N, C-alpha and C positions, 0 to 999 in steps of 0.2 A: 514442411508439414509438420505438426506437429502429434504423436502418437502416444498412446498408453501405452506403459510398460509391460503390459501381458501378451502386445502385440508382437514384440522383439519372438523372432526364430521359430513364429508359429506359419507367419506365412510373408512372399515379400508384399513390399508397399514401394507404390507409386513415390519417386521422390519430389520433392518440392523444386519446382523449375519454373523459368519464363516461358510462357507459351509457346512451342517453337515456331506456331505461326500466327502471329497476332492477327485479328479481326483487321483488316481492311474498310477498302469503301466499298459500297455498294453488295454487302456481304462476300465479296472475294479475300482469299487468302493472301499476307504479305510472308514469303518466306524468308526466314533471317537465315542466309548460307552460313554466317559463324556457329549456327546451333547444328549444322548439320555437316559439318568439316571433321568429320569419322571415316579415316580409311579403313576398310574393309578387306582384307585378300581373302582370296581364296584357299580355301583348307585352313586357313587361321583357328588358332585354340584358343579356350576359353581362358578366364585366369586359375581355373581347376585343372587345366589342361585337355579336356574335353574337346575332341575334333568340331568346329562351328564351320558349317556348310554355309556355300555363298547365299544359298535361297534362305537358310535359316535367318543370315546375318541381316540381310537386306529385307525381308520382313518385318524385322522389327524396325528397320527405319523406314521403309515404302510400303504402303499399304496395296491390300490385291483389290484388283476389281471389285471383288465380290465385298470386302469391305466397305470400300467407298459406295457401290449400291444399296448394302444393305443399312445404310449412317444415314441414306437419302430417302431411302424408301424407292428406289429405282431398281428397272430390269438391268440384266448384263446386256441389253442391245445395243447400247451407246457404245459401238466398238472404238471409238475413237479415246475413251477412258481406258480400255484397256489395253489398246497399244501406247499411250501416253505412259502407261503405268509399268509396263514390258520394256520401253525404252530405258527408262528412269534405272531399271534393274540392271538391267544389261550394262549400262555407265557406274554401276554402284562400285563393281571393282577399284577405281579410282576416286579420287576425292572428288568428291560432290562440289561443284563450282557454281558460282553464282551466274554465269550464262545457261548451263544446264536447270538450274532452278527458275530464272526467267523465262526459258523457252517452255518448259511444262507449264509453268503458268499460261504464258502468251497461248500454244499452241493447245493445250487442254482445257484450263478450265474456261478459255473463253468461247470454246465452242460447245460448252455442257454448261449451259446458263441456268440450268436445274439445280448444279452444285452450290450449295452455301458455303461448304467449311469442307476442311480436311479431317478426315477422322482420327479423334484423338491416338491412336497406335504412330501417328505420324511424330509425336510428341514422343516419343519412347526411342530411347537408346539399345543397342545389341543386349541382348539376354543376360550377355556375360558382365556387360556392364552396370546392368542395373540389379544382378545380385550381390556384385560388391558394395553399391549404394543402398540397396537396401537393408544389410548390415552393417551397416556406419550410422551407428546408434550414437544419441547425448543425452545423459541425463540431468535437467539444471533442476537444482533442488533449492529452497528460500526457507530461511526463518527468519520473520518479521514480527514485529509488535506492531507496526506504525503504516505499515505498504510499500517502505522505501528501500526493504531488501527486494522485496516481491519486483519493484518495477527495476531494479537490477540486474535481474534473474529472468527477467522476461525480454530485458535487453541483451542479455547472453545468449539465449535462445533464440531471437532474429539472427544472430551473429553464426552462430553454428546451423542455424537453416542455410544460412547463403554460402557456409561451405558444404553444402549437401548431407548434412548429418540429417537423419531423421529425429525428430526434436520430442523433447515430452519435459514440462515446466509443471511441477509439483510443489508442496511444501514439503518440511523433511519428516513430518510426522504421519505422511500417508503413503510411506516406503518401508521396509526393512532394511536391516543390514545384508541379508541375503539379496536384494535384487541390488545391490549397490556393484553385484558383478554379472551384470547384464548386460549394459551398456557398454560401449566402447571408451567411453570417456565421462565423468562425471565433474559436475560445474555445481559450483556452491556459492551462495550470497547471504549473508547470515549477521544481524543486527547483534550490540551488547545491548542488554536491558540491567534497570537495576545495579546490581553490585556484582557484576562481571558475570550475568544471570544469561540464560537461550531464551530466547521468546519462546511463548508459549505455546507456539505452533512448532516447535522444535526438541521440544522437551521430552516426549516420548521417544524420540528416534533419540536421544541422549541419552535416555535410560539405557536403551538396550545396547548401546555402543559400549557403554560402559560397562558392560556385563561381564563378571569373570569367569564366564562360561566359555568367551570369544579367548581362541589361541591366538598368540603372537603369530601375525605374519598371515591371519588367515584371509586378510584381504591384498595378497601381495598382488593378484590380478587384476586391480580396481588403479584405473589412471585417471588422477584428479587434479583439480585447483580450485583455489577459493577464494573470494573476495569477502573483507570484512567493513562493517560498518559501524562508526563508532565516534566516541565524543571526547577530546581530551580535553575537556572540563572535569569528566570522570576519571577517577584514580585508576580504574582499572579500563582503560582505554582498549576498545575492540579485545576483551580478556574473552567472550565467549568463542568468537572467529579461533584467537589460538588457542583455547582449549580443544576446539574440535578438528582444528588441523594437527596437532600433535596427537591424541588419540589416531586416527587415521593413518598419520607414518606409524604409529606405534603397533599399530597391528599390519603393516606392511604393504600399505595403499603409497602407488608412484605419484610425484608429484610430477605434472608435466610442465607446467610453469609457476615460478615466484606467485606467491600469494600477494594478494593487492588488499590495502589497507584504504578504505575513506576515513576522514574526519569531517563531521560537523562543522567546524568551525571555519573550514577551509573557504576563503571570499569564494570562491566559484562553486561550493557545495559538495557534493556527491561527486558529478563529473569531471570537477578539478583531478581529483585522483583517478578515477574509473577509465576516463577514455585513452588517458598514454598508457594504461594497464593492459584496455581491451586490445589496443594496438598489439602490444606486444603476445595479448594470449593467441590472436587469429594467426599470427607470425608461426608461433609455436605450435598450433592445432594443424596449421596446412605441414609443417615439417614432421610432425609426430605422424600425422594422415595424409600422406599425398593424395591429390584426386587422379582418379586412372586417367590416361591417355585420352585428349579429346574433351574432355568433359573438365570444364570451366566453372568456377563459384557465381555463384547466382550474384549481379551487379545490384548495386545500390540504386539503381536507375528501375530497377524491376520491382514492383507491389508484391508481396509475399503474399499467398493466398491465406486468409485469414479462416479460422475453425469454424465459424458459424456466422450467418448472413438472416438478415430480418427478411421476411415475407408477408404477404396478407395473407390473415388467418382464416379468411374465404371467399367465396366467389362474389358476393354485393360487395366485400370491399375494394375489392380491384375494378368491379364495374363499375361502382359509384365513384370512384377520386382514382380511375386509370382509363386509356384504351392501349391498345394492344399495337405495335407497330408492325410490319409485316414480318420482318425476321422474326418477330414470336417476343422482341422483348418489350416491355411494359415503360411504359411510359405518363409522365405526370400529367393529367389533363388540364394545365394551367389556365388554359381560356376558357376551358366551360365550367371549371369550379370555381365557387364562390366562396371567399372568407368571412364568414358571418361573425368574425370574431369583433369588429367593431360595433356589431349591431347589439351584444349583448351591454347589458346594464353595467355600467360601473361596479366593480369592486375593490376591496380595499386589496392592496398589494402583499398576502400573506399567503405563505406555503399551506397549502389544504390542509386540513388534518386528519386524513384516512392514516389508520396505523401501519406501519411498517412489517412486512413478513419476514422478521428478523430470528435466525434459528437461534437457541436459548436465549430469548428476551424475555424481559417482564415487563409487564404494561406499567408507568408510571403516571400518575396525576399531577397535575401542577398547582401547588396548593397557594405560593407566591413567588412573585419574579420582581423582586425589590431593587431599585437603584441605590447602594450603599453611596457613592460621592456625588457631591451638589451637583447640578445643574452647568456651574459655570467652571466645573474643574473638566481638563482636558481629556479625563479618560471616563469612559461608562463602565463600571466593576458592580455585575449583578449578584444576589445571594438569591440563589435559586432553590426554593423546597419542593420535593415531590416526594410523594407518598404509594405504597404499594400495598395491594388490600392481601399479602401473606407476608410471612416470618422471611426475611431473610440475613441470615449472619455474614457480618462483614468486620472488619477490622482497621483499624489506624494505616492509612495508605494503600487502600483500596483503590480504586476505580470507577468510576460511573460511564460508561459509552453512551452518548448520545449521538443519533445518526440524522444529520443534518437533509434539508429540504431547499431546492433552486426555488427562487420566489418566482410567480407567475409574469411579471416583467420580464426579465431575463431570458426566460424559455421564450416565452412569444418572439422575442427579439433573434432566439437564434431560430429559430423556425423561419422566422419569415426572410433573414439572410439565406438560408437553406432553400426557400422556396419551398418548405413543406407544410404549411397553412394549408393545404385542402386535403391532406392525407393526416395530419397531426393527430387525430382520434382516432381513425381507422383501427381496427384487433388487428394484431398481428402476430407473427409465431416466429420460433427459430427454427433456423433449419441448417443439418450438420452440412460441412463445403466436404467432404471425405467419409471412407468407411473410418477413419480414426475417430471422427467424434460419435460416428455410432456408437462404437466401441467403450467409449466413457460411461461413468455411473452418471450423470448430471445431463439432465434435459434440455440445459441453455446454459450459458457462460456465465448467468448471473447467480451468486451465491445464495440468494436469496431471491427468489423468482416472484411474481405476483401471480396470479392465478391467470389464466389462458386469456380470459375475456376481459381480464385487464391491463395487458399487456399494450400500450400504444406509444406511441413517437412522444408525446407530451408525457404519457406518465414516465417512460425512461429518463427525459430531461429534468423531469422534476425531482425524481425519487433515487434515481440511480446513477445519471452521468454526469460528471465535474466539470461541468461548462465554465465555473469560474478559475478554476484553477491555475495555476503558472505551469504553460507548456511544458515538457521535456522534448530532449532533441530530437528524440524518435518521431515526436510528432509535427515536425515542419520535415521529416525526410517522407510522411505519410501524403500530407500537404501537396507537396510537389506531383505527386500523382493525379492531381485533380483540377490541374489549372492548365489550359491554353493560352498564358501569359508568358512570353518568355521573358519579361524581366520578373515577374513575379516568382517565375520556377526559381531562376537564376539567383534569386534571392533569398527564397526558402532551402534552396540547396546549399547554400552558404552558410547557413546556422547550423547544417549539420557536420559541416568541416571542422575536424579537430582543431585544426590551426584560427579557426577564428571562435575560438571559444569565449574571448572576450565580448565578443559582440554580441555572441547570442547571451551571456549576463547582461550585459548591459540592455538589451532589449528588454530580455522576459525579468528576471531575476529583482534585477536594481530598481527599476521602476513596476514590479509586482505586475506584470501585463498578464491580463487572464487570456483562455482560449475563447472566450466571446469577441473581446476587442481586437486578436489577434486576425478572425474572422472579419469582421468589420473592416479590417486595415486592407487585406489581403480578399479584395470583394469578388474576384474571379474565379476565388476557389469554389467548388461547388462538389461536395461530399455527398457518393450516393447514401440514401437512408438507408440499405440495404445493409451498409460497411459501417456505420456509427457508433456500434457497439466495439470495434474492432480499432476505430481511430479516436475515440474520445475518450481520457482513462474513467474509472469508475470512483463514484464517491463511496468515500470511508466514514467509520465515523471517528468522533473526535473522545480520548479518556480525558478524564477530569477529576482531582483526589478528591475525595470526599471529603466533607469540612466537619460531619459529624460524626460524634461517638458517645460511649457511656448511655447517659440517660436522654443526650440528645436523640438518640434512635427510636426514641416511644413517643407514638404519636399524642399520649396524652398528656406527657409533661410536657410535650413543647409547646402544643395549644396552651396551656394554661400558666404556667412557672414564665416561660419565657416571651410570653406575648406583650409582657408590661417591661422585658429588656430594653428590646430592640424597636425601634423606630420605624417601624416597617407597614406597608399597606395590610388591610385586614384579611389575614388567611379566611378564607372558606371553610365551613364546618366538614368534616371529614366524610360525615353519614350524606352531607350533601352532595358531595364531589364524587363519591363512589355509588352512591342508590342506598335507598332505605335497607336494602337485604344486604348490605356489605360485611355486617356481623360485628362484632365487638373492635373497639380501636386498639386493644390489647394486639390484635392480630395482622396491624399493620407494621408496616417498618416505613422509616422516615431516613431519606434523604437529604442533605444539604449541599449546596455545591457552592463554589466561591468562583467565580468566571470574569476576566477582561475583556470586553466586547471590544474586538477587534477593529478599527476606524479609524482611519489616518490619510495625511494626503502624500502625497508620494513626489517625486522630485519633476516628474512631467505635472505638477499641480493638477491629479484627479484624486479622487476620492478613492480607496479603497477598504472593503471591509471584508472580514474574515466570513469564508461560507459559514460554518458551524456557530459561531458567536453571535451571528447576525439573525442566523434562525433562533437561537435562543431567546434573544431580546425580542423577538415578536411572539414569545411561547403567554400563554394569560392563562390566570387561574382555572381552575375548572377542563383546560383542555390535557389529552391524554396524548402519549408518544412512547415507542418503544424504545427500549433502553438495557443494555449488558451489564453484569457486574464482573468485575475482574481482580483476580487477587493483586495486590499490592508486592513492589520491589523492597519495602523498607524491611520486611520481614518482623514486624514488632510481634510480641507475645505476653504472654500473661507473666512468664517466668521472669522476664526484666522489671516489673514492676517495683520490686523491692530498691531498685538503684537510681543513685538520682540523675536527670538528663539536662543536658544542654538542646536547647533545639533554635534552628537558626530558620527563620522563615519570612526573608522580604518578599511583602507586595503577596500577589497569591498565594505564595510560597506557604503563607501562615495556616492554608485549608487544612492540610494531614496533621500540621504540629496544632492547631485547635482539638481533631477529632483526636490527637493520643492524649490532649490535658485531659479529656473529658472520661476516656476510656481509662485513665490508669487510674483516675478517682474511683472508679467503680471495681476495677483490678484493687487497688488497697486496700477496699473497705473488705471485699470477699475476701482477699488474703487476711486482711485481720481476724473476720468471723472465724476461717478455718483454725488459726492460730490460739485462739483464745476457747473453742468450742471443747468443753471438757477438762480445762485448768480453772483450780480453786480462783478464787478471788484476789488473793494477794497475786498469783502468777498474771491472773488478766490484768491489774491493775499495772504492774509492771512493763507488763509488754505495750500497752496502752501509752505510758509512758513515755517509751521506748519510741515506737511509734510517733507520737509528737515532737519527737527530737530527729527523726528522719530530715536529711537535709534537701534545703529548697530546690525547686527546679528553676530554669531559668528559661527563657525563651526573649531571643533579642527577635526585633521586630526592625523592619524597616519599609519608610515612604517617603512621600516627598513633605508631605504639607499634615501637621496633627488636626487641623480642621475639616481638610478632604479627605484623604484617605487613610486613615487610621482605624482599621478594620475592629470592630469587635470591642470597642474600647470603653464600652457602657460594661459588657459580660466581664474583661477583665477587673473591673474595678467591681464588681459584684462578688467574683468570686476571693478577691481580695476582702471584700469584708468578710464572707464567708469563710476565713483562715484557711482558705486553700494553700497549701506549702507551694506558693508559686510566685515568682517575680519578672515582671514582664521590664524590657529596657527597649524602647522607643528609638529609634535613629530616623529623625527626620533631614532630608537631604536639602531640601529647598527653605528651611524656616530661620536660617540664620547665613553670616557671610559666606563662610567655609562651609563646604560640605560634609554630612556626617554619613558616615557608612555602617551598616552592621557589622563590619571588620573592625570598626573603631572603637564599637566599644565593647569589642571583645577584647584588644587589649586594654583598652579603660580598667577593664575589670579581671584583668589578667588572674590577680591571686586568687577570683573566686571559682575563675575558670579552671586552674591548675589543681583547685583543691578538688572540685567534681572529677573530672578526668585521669588525675594520677595519682590521688590519695584515695580518693572514694571509689575508683575503678568505675567511674559512669560512662553513659555514653553521648554521644553527641549524631542529630540527625541535621541534616542539611536539605532545604528544600526550597524551589525557587526556577529563577531564571538560570540559563545554561550557558550564560554568555561569562562576563567576569567575574561575576558574584564568587561560585563555588572555587576559584584559585586564588581568589584575594582573602577568601575565609579561611584556605587550607594555610597560606603562608604566615596569618595574622596566628595562627595556633600552633605552629612551628614556634615563631617569634616566642609566643606564649613558655611553651616547653623549655627554650633556650634559656630564655630569663629566670623563669622561676625556680625554674630547675638545674639552674647554675651549668648548663652540657653546651657543647659547639652546634652547630646547624645541624651538623650530618645524623649527632646523636638522636637531637629531636626531631629530624626526618624521618629517621630509622622507629622511632616510638612512633608515629605517628603510622607509620605503615603497619606497625605491629598491631595497632587498635582497626585499624580495617581487615586485619587477617583476622581476627577475632571477633569481627564483628560488633566493635562500641564504636565504630566509626559509621556510620551509610549516610548515602547521599542519594536524593532523587531531584532532578531536576528536568525541566522541559524549554 
């Protein structure tokens, strides 16, 4: 059970557990004697030492006849019920055995056919045990930029739930330092972004934690552990995690387990490090927080209760699409329901154009969506241009997040597999499964829920649930509960076994197999539609570095000057796109993105497409979408415009470099005007002369072919004609026999590189793929310092590290 932090200490809570009496055939109950093996002795005491009478102890385990009668709407005239319960209470001084349970079921339930279930009080343990478990709390926190750390946190939350902790999973910014003192244990999952920074949803917490008002030792009662997600291609690997861990220890917090760290470059991804660490974490939690006698952990084959489930929003939806069974459960009326989807006229297989209700978003209009690479090239790369009807400030390195949608064909296929088509468009609502969800500040598990009248299974699968994503280990664990095929169940559980992590990787990550495809192959699996949001992961937005800067941000300039530079599709007039009353074009903001469309053939010969880039490729001029603007991690500012820069941006990594080039042109012009204002003519002439001798910036760009993917080639030539102080060095890896990369060009121009960085105190920015490129560039720079500076390797590496610390070496890769 997940609980809100404000509930701790206010009242007791029901502990998440396997139902004590799973529903059996014909509405009867099957008693699990293993769950009733709690020895209760007369005159025993609670954990606090309070005498516990036999009557009290047994009343928590065995219901009274009044409980049974009240729960079923019966009178107490059914004497056999009272007699059976009385007999069970008398024998409760010893261990409740299987024979006793069977006798009770046989003699009592069989003679009272009106009883449909055992009341919920049968699920409770003794009051003393309940008190102990209710105070067993875990707070799982995460700081996540792309959602990976949140996934890890939710996995840790499931782990603590199975160890009987009342668990709450939240982002770091949602809690205060004081709230760390409340739970029994605090678990943290955090990723590192940018130049060793914490994610945006952890920054506020980090600021509080760094406050000088916090005394050393103020967190001495906090027991915690942490897991970091990083990328060894970054110089500051897991830097945010280590900073956070060290600060907590400095304030007195006590680790209960060695911290764990994952490397995105690991062949098996995060799970390659997280799984072995989680096993150790589980062991340490049981050692530090042992369970009371007679209480066991929740087994992996027991499905944890979701916090929220779906239900029909109104009676009409129920009557139209379902029928009610005798025991009160709703069953899809598949026999009488008719799927009219095949009768509808054929429409293009493109996502609907309705705007998503994203918190803090802005509405952008597509001006153009141009393919820059020729049709014969292996990759489709798009130059996407958007405008917004107000001014939005952004700097080089900032990102724009696009929120994708699934395609109708995939959604329909999913609905057919699950037999949900008859109710696909029925209005639904979220309902909490416990008082815990009622106390939360949200009305649904969706961060940006649609209007109540707009919530259907089809809308959920189209706009919110990532049915095309690669499934995680926990997904298979949940699927195993929804199949009656022994072979399928065994296979699904194998994927959850840490010993078979290689098999999971070969089945999912290596061939990029999607959730939809898994369900197609495991055809015996039928997910209850009420639980879909707790099983299918939510779709997340994708961040793209903005490729526009300086004068390219303004709509007026872009529509006139650059229209002749780029060979692109005709851009629609802004007034036509936004309407006649959109106001002056000066009030609009322009965003340009450079996006590689993900589409390839896997090792199993299947075509794979990226969820978001497939959606982006379908966008048409005039179409509107919801996007959000985020601050970038490069930390570029106007104060650096007087220093020369080296930019390394192969492939789509040139996008933020392009933004920087145009932004620096504006900044340098503004700086020149500021420095010459009020000066006499002679001084002005001298300053302009000095400005013209400013060192030339360098851009190292890498691609495959000069004729296929040399992005913005015409723009670079135009800037050269305009006397812009910029030299572009392209590396074409496939235009000659020997492959040529950006790191090779850095070595070839070692003298100039050394002059800019070591002599002129310049800066270097590296953007692009997070694979081998960043490390290769780093090694080439060390060689340049070693060769040109006549120093040894260690000193050259130390100089590069010093550049990182002072902010002169910055990297943003993906």
